[in-house]
Each structure stands twice: as structure tokens, then as C-alpha cells.
C-alpha positions as CSV (number, residue, x, y, z in Angstrom):
1,X,106.7,111.3,188.9
2,X,102.9,110.7,189.7
3,X,101.1,112.5,192.0
4,X,100.1,111.3,195.0
5,X,96.2,111.2,193.8
6,X,97.2,109.3,190.4
7,X,99.4,107.2,192.7
8,X,95.7,106.6,194.1
9,X,94.0,105.8,191.1
10,X,96.6,103.4,189.4
11,X,97.4,101.2,192.7
12,X,95.9,98.3,191.4
13,X,98.8,99.0,188.6
14,X,101.0,99.2,190.7
15,X,100.9,96.4,192.3
16,X,101.1,94.1,189.3
17,X,104.6,92.7,189.1
18,X,104.5,93.2,185.0
19,X,103.4,96.7,184.9
20,X,104.5,99.1,188.4
21,X,105.7,102.3,188.5
22,X,107.5,102.0,185.4
23,X,104.7,100.6,183.0
24,X,102.3,103.1,184.7
25,X,105.1,105.9,183.3
26,X,104.8,104.1,180.1
27,X,101.2,104.2,180.0
28,X,101.4,107.8,180.5
29,X,103.9,108.8,177.6
30,X,101.8,106.5,175.4
31,X,100.1,108.0,172.4
32,X,97.1,105.8,171.1
33,X,94.8,106.5,168.4
34,X,91.2,105.5,168.3
35,X,89.5,105.3,164.6
36,X,85.9,105.0,165.6
37,X,84.1,105.9,168.5
38,X,81.5,103.8,167.9
39,X,80.9,100.2,169.0
40,X,84.4,98.6,169.4
41,X,86.1,102.1,170.3
42,X,84.0,102.6,173.1
43,X,84.9,100.1,175.5
44,X,88.3,101.1,174.0
45,X,88.6,104.4,174.8
46,X,87.1,103.8,178.1
47,X,89.5,101.2,179.3
48,X,92.8,102.9,178.0
49,X,91.5,106.7,179.0
50,X,91.6,104.6,182.9
51,X,94.2,102.7,182.4
52,X,96.3,106.1,182.1
53,X,97.3,106.1,178.6
54,X,98.8,110.1,178.4
55,X,97.1,110.8,175.2
56,X,94.0,109.8,173.0
57,X,93.1,110.7,170.1
58,X,90.2,110.0,168.2
59,X,89.0,110.4,165.1
60,X,85.4,110.4,164.2
61,X,82.9,112.4,161.8
62,X,79.6,110.9,162.8
63,X,77.2,112.1,165.2
64,X,75.3,110.1,168.0
65,X,72.3,108.5,167.1
66,X,69.4,106.5,169.1
67,X,70.6,103.0,167.4
68,X,73.9,103.5,168.6
69,X,73.1,103.5,172.0
70,X,72.4,99.2,171.7
71,X,76.2,99.1,171.5
72,X,78.5,102.1,172.0
73,X,78.7,102.4,175.2
74,X,80.9,105.9,175.3
75,X,77.6,108.0,174.6
76,X,74.5,108.6,176.7
77,X,71.1,109.8,175.7
78,X,72.1,113.2,176.5
79,X,74.4,113.1,173.4
80,X,71.8,112.1,171.0
81,X,73.1,114.5,168.0
82,X,76.0,115.4,169.7
83,X,79.3,114.8,166.9
84,X,80.7,111.7,168.4
85,X,83.8,113.1,169.1
86,X,82.8,115.7,171.6
87,X,80.9,113.0,173.0
88,X,83.8,111.4,173.9
89,X,85.7,113.9,175.1
90,X,83.3,114.8,177.2
91,X,83.3,111.0,179.0
92,X,86.8,110.2,179.1
93,X,87.4,113.8,180.7
94,X,85.4,112.5,183.0
95,X,87.0,108.9,183.4
96,X,89.8,110.1,183.8
97,X,90.8,114.3,183.8
98,X,94.9,113.2,183.6
99,X,94.0,112.2,179.9
100,X,94.7,114.1,176.9
101,X,91.5,113.8,174.5
102,X,92.7,115.3,170.9
103,X,90.1,114.7,168.7
104,X,89.6,114.9,164.6
105,X,86.2,115.0,164.0
106,X,86.3,114.2,159.9
107,X,87.2,110.7,157.9
108,X,89.9,109.5,157.7
109,X,91.1,109.5,154.6
110,X,94.2,109.2,151.9
111,X,94.7,113.3,152.1
112,X,94.7,113.1,155.6
113,X,95.6,109.6,157.0
114,X,99.5,110.2,157.4
115,X,99.2,113.4,159.3
116,X,96.8,111.9,161.5
117,X,98.8,108.8,162.6
118,X,102.1,109.8,162.1
119,X,102.1,111.6,166.0
120,X,100.7,108.4,167.6
121,X,102.5,105.4,168.9
122,X,99.4,102.6,168.0
123,X,96.6,102.5,166.4
124,X,93.2,101.3,167.8
125,X,91.1,100.4,164.6
126,X,87.8,100.3,165.6
127,X,86.1,101.3,161.7
128,X,83.2,99.5,160.4
129,X,84.2,99.0,156.2
130,X,87.4,97.8,154.3
131,X,88.2,101.0,152.9
132,X,89.2,102.2,156.1
133,X,90.9,99.2,157.2
134,X,93.2,98.9,154.8
135,X,92.9,102.5,154.9
136,X,94.6,102.3,158.2
137,X,96.9,99.4,157.6
138,X,98.8,100.5,154.8
139,X,99.3,104.1,157.1
140,X,100.4,102.2,159.7
141,X,103.0,100.3,157.6
142,X,104.1,102.5,156.1
143,X,104.6,104.6,159.5
144,X,106.2,101.9,161.5
145,X,102.6,101.7,163.9
146,X,101.0,98.7,165.5
147,X,97.6,98.5,164.2
148,X,95.7,97.0,166.7
149,X,92.4,95.3,164.7
150,X,89.0,94.4,165.8
151,X,85.9,93.5,163.5
152,X,82.7,92.5,164.6
153,X,79.4,90.9,162.9
154,X,76.3,89.3,164.6
155,X,77.6,87.2,167.1
156,X,80.9,87.0,166.0
157,X,85.0,88.4,166.5
158,X,88.1,89.0,165.2
159,X,91.2,90.7,167.0
160,X,94.7,90.6,166.1
161,X,97.9,93.2,166.0
162,X,99.3,93.8,162.7
163,X,103.0,94.9,163.0
164,X,105.3,94.7,159.9
165,X,108.1,95.6,161.4
166,X,107.2,92.0,163.8
167,X,104.4,90.4,161.9
168,X,102.1,90.0,159.0
169,X,100.1,93.0,158.3
170,X,96.0,93.2,157.1
171,X,96.5,93.3,153.5
172,X,98.3,89.4,154.4
173,X,95.7,88.3,155.8
174,X,93.5,89.6,153.5
175,X,94.9,90.2,150.3
176,X,91.6,91.1,148.4
177,X,88.6,93.2,150.1
178,X,85.1,91.3,149.5
179,X,82.8,92.2,146.6
180,X,80.7,95.2,148.8
181,X,77.5,93.8,148.0
182,X,78.4,90.7,149.7
183,X,79.3,92.6,152.9
184,X,76.1,93.7,155.2
185,X,76.8,96.1,157.8
186,X,76.3,96.1,161.5
187,X,73.0,97.8,160.6
188,X,72.1,95.5,157.8
189,X,73.0,92.6,159.7
190,X,73.0,93.3,163.3
191,X,75.1,93.3,166.3
192,X,74.3,91.9,169.6
193,X,75.2,94.9,171.7
194,X,77.7,92.8,174.6
195,X,79.8,92.0,171.5
196,X,81.5,94.9,170.6
197,X,82.5,95.1,174.0
198,X,84.0,92.2,174.4
199,X,86.1,92.6,171.4
200,X,87.0,96.5,172.4
201,X,88.2,95.4,175.5
202,X,90.4,93.0,174.0
203,X,91.6,95.6,171.4
204,X,92.5,97.9,174.8
205,X,93.7,94.7,176.2
206,X,96.6,94.3,173.0
207,X,97.5,98.3,173.4
208,X,98.1,97.6,176.9
209,X,100.7,95.3,176.1
210,X,102.3,96.8,173.7
211,X,103.0,100.1,175.8
212,X,104.0,97.9,179.0
213,X,105.7,95.6,177.0
214,X,104.3,92.6,178.4
215,X,102.6,89.4,177.7
216,X,102.5,88.1,174.3
217,X,100.4,90.7,171.8
218,X,98.2,89.1,169.5
219,X,101.4,89.7,166.9
220,X,101.2,86.8,163.6
221,X,98.0,85.5,165.2
222,X,94.1,86.3,164.5
223,X,91.7,85.4,168.2
224,X,88.1,84.4,167.2
225,X,85.8,84.9,169.5
226,X,82.3,83.0,168.7
227,X,79.6,84.9,171.0
228,X,76.9,82.1,170.6
229,X,79.3,79.5,171.9
230,X,80.8,81.7,174.0
231,X,84.2,80.1,172.8
232,X,87.7,81.6,170.9
233,X,89.7,79.4,168.5
234,X,93.5,81.2,167.3
235,X,94.5,81.0,164.1
236,X,98.3,81.3,163.0
237,X,99.2,84.0,160.7
238,X,102.5,84.4,158.4
239,X,103.6,87.6,156.6
240,X,102.9,87.2,152.4
241,X,106.3,87.6,150.9
242,X,104.3,88.8,147.8
243,X,102.5,91.8,150.2
244,X,102.0,94.6,147.7
245,X,102.2,97.0,151.2
246,X,105.1,95.3,153.8
247,X,106.4,92.7,151.4
248,X,110.0,93.0,149.9
249,X,109.1,94.2,147.1
250,X,106.2,96.8,148.0
251,X,104.1,98.3,145.2
252,X,102.1,100.5,148.0
253,X,104.3,103.2,148.5
254,X,101.5,105.9,149.4
255,X,98.1,105.8,150.3
256,X,95.5,104.9,147.6
257,X,92.3,105.6,146.4
258,X,90.3,102.7,149.3
259,X,87.2,103.6,148.2
260,X,88.0,102.5,144.4
261,X,90.2,99.6,145.9
262,X,87.0,97.9,147.3
263,X,84.7,99.0,145.0
264,X,82.3,101.3,147.1
265,X,82.0,102.9,143.8
266,X,82.4,104.0,140.1
267,X,86.0,104.4,139.4
268,X,86.1,105.6,136.2
269,X,86.5,102.2,133.9
270,X,83.2,100.6,134.5
271,X,84.8,98.3,137.9
272,X,81.3,98.7,139.7
273,X,77.7,100.3,138.3
274,X,75.0,101.3,140.8
275,X,71.9,102.8,139.6
276,X,69.7,104.4,142.4
277,X,66.7,106.1,143.4
278,X,66.3,108.9,145.8
279,X,63.6,108.6,148.3
280,X,62.2,112.0,147.0
281,X,62.3,110.9,143.3
282,X,60.9,107.2,143.9
283,X,57.6,109.5,145.8
284,X,56.8,111.2,143.1
285,X,57.8,108.3,140.6
286,X,54.4,106.1,142.9
287,X,51.9,109.0,142.2
288,X,52.5,109.2,138.9
289,X,53.1,105.5,138.1
290,X,51.1,102.8,139.7
291,X,52.5,100.1,138.0
292,X,56.0,100.9,139.8
293,X,56.9,97.6,141.2
294,X,58.5,97.9,145.0
295,X,60.0,95.2,146.4
296,X,61.6,95.0,149.4
297,X,64.0,92.3,150.2
298,X,64.8,92.7,153.9
299,X,64.1,89.9,155.9
300,X,60.6,88.6,157.5
301,X,61.9,90.3,160.6
302,X,62.7,93.7,159.3
303,X,59.7,93.9,158.0
304,X,57.6,93.2,161.0
305,X,59.6,96.4,162.3
306,X,59.0,98.5,159.2
307,X,57.8,98.6,156.2
308,X,55.7,100.8,153.3
309,X,52.5,100.2,152.0
310,X,52.3,98.6,148.7
311,X,56.1,96.9,149.0
312,X,56.5,93.4,147.3
313,X,58.5,91.7,150.1
314,X,60.2,88.7,148.6
315,X,64.0,88.0,150.9
316,X,67.2,88.4,149.0
317,X,67.4,84.8,149.7
318,X,65.1,84.1,148.1
319,X,65.0,86.1,145.2
320,X,66.3,84.1,142.6
321,X,63.6,81.5,143.3
322,X,60.7,83.5,142.8
323,X,61.7,85.4,139.3
324,X,58.3,84.4,138.1
325,X,56.3,86.6,140.7
326,X,57.7,89.8,139.4
327,X,56.2,91.8,136.3
328,X,58.9,90.9,133.4
329,X,58.2,94.0,131.7
330,X,57.1,96.9,134.8
331,X,59.5,99.7,136.2
332,X,61.4,97.7,139.2
333,X,62.8,99.2,142.3
334,X,64.6,97.1,144.9
335,X,64.8,98.6,148.7
336,X,66.1,97.2,151.9
337,X,67.6,98.5,154.9
338,X,70.4,101.4,154.1
339,X,70.7,100.0,150.5
340,X,73.9,97.5,150.4
341,X,71.4,94.2,149.7
342,X,69.2,96.2,147.4
343,X,72.1,97.0,145.4
344,X,72.6,93.0,145.1
345,X,68.7,92.4,144.3
346,X,68.9,95.0,141.7
347,X,72.4,92.7,139.9
348,X,70.3,89.6,140.4
349,X,67.4,91.2,138.6
350,X,69.2,92.9,135.7
351,X,71.1,89.3,135.2
352,X,67.9,87.5,134.8
353,X,66.8,89.9,132.6
354,X,64.9,92.3,133.7
355,X,66.0,95.4,132.2
356,X,64.4,98.9,134.1
357,X,65.3,98.3,137.6
358,X,66.6,100.3,139.9
359,X,67.5,100.8,143.8
360,X,66.9,103.1,146.7
361,X,69.0,105.0,148.0
362,X,69.8,104.7,151.5
363,X,66.7,102.2,152.0
364,X,63.8,102.2,154.1
365,X,65.7,104.1,156.5
366,X,66.3,106.9,154.2
367,X,62.3,106.8,153.1
368,X,61.2,107.4,157.1
369,X,63.9,110.0,157.5
370,X,63.4,112.1,154.6
371,X,59.4,110.8,153.3
372,X,57.8,109.4,156.1
373,X,58.2,109.4,159.7
374,X,55.8,106.8,160.7
375,X,57.9,104.4,159.5
376,X,59.8,103.4,162.5
377,X,63.1,103.3,162.3
378,X,65.9,100.5,163.3
């Protein structure tokens, strides 16, 4: 039974025909795991806690950074430097003390994924990388749990519900991950701060619908949001009969190495080569190799914010047409914001015949943190 305080707190739910006391009781008994307490996880966690979901789990290994605050509304200025799980727990307890918050201050991996997810009814995936998305999907299929998916980039977002018992899974839509160098993160490509609020709130809505059993969940449907036009589109999704995890003859029957699957790191068979130089190594080499060429492949708007003196600026999109500007026999280091685009730039240069090319690990952000704090971070 709900207490008098809870009857008052949830009164607007109790008067809804499709929720009522029965639906609110279901919310109170539900266990929802949020993968990530960042841009998508923030609004999802806030609304699920406010709605009275009985147990919220939060798995995240990061700490709150100042650059998070533009969009990650679960955290505040006073939380900078705090583990996101601790910051989230404090905020959610303030939102609703009736909610039990279970925190997992760790990365979700193949080693712990099934153990973490097993005790929850629904997973809300607010991750920002492909290895975790495939891991969450596969674990949910193996455990028979719904996966409430969301993703964002710049001004666009996507939402769906992957439930292999009633429709397609994430692998049915994305059978293979894209090449990692072609997928910039939000840190690399940017994201409008309000966008994760829209998409994360829709994820919370879908989770509540699943719990209460109301409406029509986004099973077999992919909702696309265009923030520039404020337009929604919907795509129908079908189950892939050859899906390796949810098809009739699955080949994925346990969690695999998802970083290797997505090509994020070397697999031992030459699948991906990444040659990097650390900020400390670059600092030492620039001091003794005056002819070393540093090429900044970021966009002009980024260079206006922060730059390293002496670096040549050639945006990545212009690099193939401006190869003649680069010395053919020198040592070259490519650089971007966090290191993804510079790896792609290195591949372009090596493919064009440049023999001594390395990528700055961590990009200009790592340079600012480890070498020169006068270079602004963004």
C-alpha cells in the first residue's frame, strides 16, 4: 500500500485512467538499470525517480567534468570531480527518497555485464559508444530483458525499444558496427545541450510504458528526431532472421570482446593499427626535433577556441586535397580534439605515401591537461 505521503506525491498518476493505483504499484516494484549517468541518463534518471520507480541502478565509471554541465542536468557545479554515480545518488534521493538507488561505479564489460543486468527488469541504454551498445543488446537478449535505446549527435537523436521476445534487437538494425574512425563522439562533433533532454525523456517514457503496460512501446519502430526542424520521423524495423544473437540459430551465445568487435583496439590479427605519440613524448620531441610537423585537423571554429603554437591547421575534410602543403620526408604528428580524427588523418597520410606519421593520443585536450594548462579545454 502507498503511504499518505506517496498518495500525495503520485496523485497526478493516480488520477490517470491508464496508470492509477495499480500502475503506480507496478512502478514501485520495478527495477530499472541506467547504463550511463551522462547526457541521456540524466533526464531518464530524474523522471524515472520522480515517477516512483522503486529501484534505479546506475552504472558509470566517470567523474563529473565541467564540460558535462552543458547537458548532463543530473549533476551540478558542486559535483565537479565527484564520481557520477555518487552525484546521481545524491540528486535522486533528493528528488524522491522513496526510490532505492543502486550504484555501480565501474565500466560495463563482458566480464560483469550479465551479473549487473540480471537483477533488473529493464535496461535504459544511455551509453555513447558502440561497444557498450552491442554489449547491452546482447546481454539483454541473453537475459530476456527489454533494452530502451537512445542515441544523440549534434542536433539529431534516435529512440527505440529492442525486445527480442516481441521484435528486433539492436543487431537486427545495425548488424555491423561502423569503422571507429568515421564515428566522432559528442566531444569531437558536439551536441546541442537540450537534445539529450528530449531523447532521454523519451527513453524514460518508454520505460514507464513497459512497466505499467500502457500505450504502444517503440518495439519494431525507430523514432528519429531532427532538432533543427523540430521534426519526428518513424521507421518500421523488422527482425533479422539471420541475426547472430536473436535469430533462430544464434552464434552469439555469450558476451564477447566488444572493443575488438567494434575495431576500437588491436585484436592481435592486424585488424586495426594505431600509432600514437603521448603528449609527454611530443613535448620532448618538439624540443629536440625542430623540423617535426604538427598538423591540426580540427575545424576552424575549434582552433579559435584553443590551439598549439606552431601547428599547421588543415581540417580533416580538406586534407586529401592539400597534401602538397605537407613536407614529404619529415616526421608528422596529427592532432585533433581527443584523438579520433587525427587517427583518420594519419591513415590518409600513410595511404598517400607519408612514411613517418603518428597521432597525438588524447588530442589537444590531453596536451592541455598534461603539458600546457594555458591551452583552454572545451
